[in-house]
C-alpha positions, 0 to 999 in steps of 0.5 A, spaced: 642 096 874 635 096 876 634 100 871 637 095 866 633 090 868 627 093 868 628 095 861 630 088 859 624 085 862 619 090 858 623 089 852 622 081 853 615 082 854 614 086 848 617 081 844 613 076 847 607 079 845 609 080 838 611 073 837 618 074 838 622 067 840 626 069 846 631 063 844 632 066 837 636 072 839 633 078 835 627 081 832 623 077 826 623 080 820 617 083 817 613 079 811 612 082 804 606 080 799 609 076 793 609 081 788 613 077 783 607 072 783 602 077 782 606 080 776 607 074 773 599 072 773 598 078 770 602 077 764 600 070 763 592 073 763 595 078 758 598 073 753 592 068 754 587 074 752 592 076 746 592 068 744 584 068 745 583 074 740 588 072 735 584 065 735 577 069 734 580 073 729 582 067 725 576 063 726 571 069 724 576 070 718 575 062 716 568 063 717 567 069 712 572 065 707 567 059 708 561 063 707 564 066 701 566 060 698 559 057 699 556 063 696 560 062 690 558 055 690 551 057 690 552 062 684 555 057 680 550 051 681 545 056 680 548 058 674 549 051 671 541 049 673 539 055 670 543 054 663 540 047 664 533 049 664 534 054 658 537 048 654 531 044 656 527 050 653 530 049 646 529 042 646 522 039 642 520 033 639 514 030 636 515 024 640 509 024 645 513 019 650 520 023 649 516 029 650 513 027 657 520 025 659 523 032 657 517 035 661 519 031 667 526 032 667 525 039 666 521 039 672 526 036 676 531 041 674 526 046 676 525 043 683 532 042 684 533 050 683 528 052 687 531 048 693 537 051 692 535 058 692 531 056 699 537 053 702 539 057 708 545 053 710 550 050 705 555 045 707 561 041 703 556 035 704 550 039 701 554 042 695 557 035 693 550 032 693 548 038 689 554 037 684 552 030 684 545 030 682 546 036 677 551 031 674 546 026 673 541 031 670 546 033 665 548 026 663 540 025 662 539 031 658 545 029 654 542 022 652 535 026 650 539 031 646 542 025 642 535 021 642 532 028 639 538 028 634 537 021 632 529 022 631 530 029 627 535 025 622 530 020 621 525 025 620 529 029 615 530 023 611 523 021 611 521 028 609 526 028 603 523 021 601 516 023 601 517 031 598 514 029 592 508 026 595 507 032 599 507 036 593 502 032 590 498 032 596 498 040 596 497 041 589 490 036 590 488 040 596 489 047 593 485 044 587 480 042 592 480 048 596 479 052 590 473 048 588 470 048 595 471 056 595 467 056 589 462 052 591 461 056 598 461 062 594 455 059 590 452 057 596 452 064 599 449 067 593 444 062 593 442 063 600 442 071 599 438 070 593 433 066 597 432 071 602 424 074 601 424 081 601 419 086 603 416 092 600 411 097 600 412 098 608 406 102 611 404 104 618 397 106 619 393 109 625 386 105 626 381 107 631 376 103 635 372 101 629 378 099 625 377 105 621 383 109 618 384 116 622 389 122 620 391 123 627 395 119 632 392 122 638 385 118 635 388 112 634 387 105 638 392 101 635 396 101 629 397 096 622 403 095 619 402 093 611 407 090 607 408 085 601 412 079 601 416 079 594 415 073 590 422 069 590 423 062 586 429 061 590 426 061 597 423 055 600 415 055 600 411 054 606 409 057 613 413 061 617 413 067 622 413 074 620 415 079 625 414 087 625 418 092 630 415 099 631 420 104 634 416 110 636 418 117 636 421 116 643 426 111 641 423 105 644 420 099 641 412 098 642 410 091 644 404 088 645 406 084 651 413 084 656 415 077 653 414 079 646 421 077 643 424 073 637 431 070 635 435 075 631 443 073 629 443 070 636 440 075 640 433 075 643 430 082 641 423 085 642 417 085 636 411 089 636 407 084 632 407 077 629 403 072 625 404 066 621 403 066 613 403 061 608 408 063 603 408 060 596 414 064 592 409 069 590 407 076 592 404 076 598 400 082 602 401 082 609 398 086 615 400 086 622 397 089 628 399 093 634 394 093 640 398 096 645 399 103 648 404 109 647 401 111 640 403 119 639 404 123 633 412 123 630 416 119 626 416 111 627 421 106 624 418 100 622 422 093 620 420 087 618 423 080 619 423 073 617 427 067 617 432 070 622 433 076 616 431 083 616 428 084 610 425 091 609 424 097 613 421 104 613 420 111 616 413 113 617 411 120 620 404 120 624 401 126 625 
């Protein structure tokens, strides 16, 4: 009996320490975690993830489709604007005011095309705006086409009415052109015939006493002798005559560094010059070169007057 009481007391104390209520009449059951709630939460998360993934796929599909639609719309608008520009290039008119309007409208179409190409993000609103502006430009262009057609019809009528007069004017112009051409040919012939010529061109070496020497090494200067041929067609009076002496080394002999005259639009160097009084008769002329560089060899002498090369000769000095 004592043992039973001791055991009961021990069990009571143990039960009290473990939260056992003596009035309950037994031991409390062990509490288990809510496994069903956790499993349901996991299922809910999976379902939400699937729904979110489906929505993402649907969103990106729609975005891709919108981008494709916008790209197609951009290509269509670009093609229409390009075609409009090509149509403007085919339009032409002699009416200055209408031509200026055509240039302005073509510039607007070109600017709109450039804006469209540089448009990074297209929206439905922008596409509608482009279509509206393009439609307005198309209407304007059709109006100009109608005006040009009307003007062309009127011009054609005027051309048909005046064709006889144009033929007469053309015939008269042809006769005038032929007469002018013949007059020009005659004038050219007269001008060529009026050019003074030079003959008997000679180059002589002179010593200090102006005596002719046979050796170029003994020469102090050179004398160019020639005759200006008489010509009744030439204008008489005073004029400058120039001589160019090209030495054996290929260089032009010159008395000074700035000795130059105009020949066929270029300033060229001369070796000697003087003014003569030409009276349409043969005139003997002598020009003198007083510079250095006189050596033996072949020399080329050229005579100029009134901007013309009137004679030349090759002479050898020993």
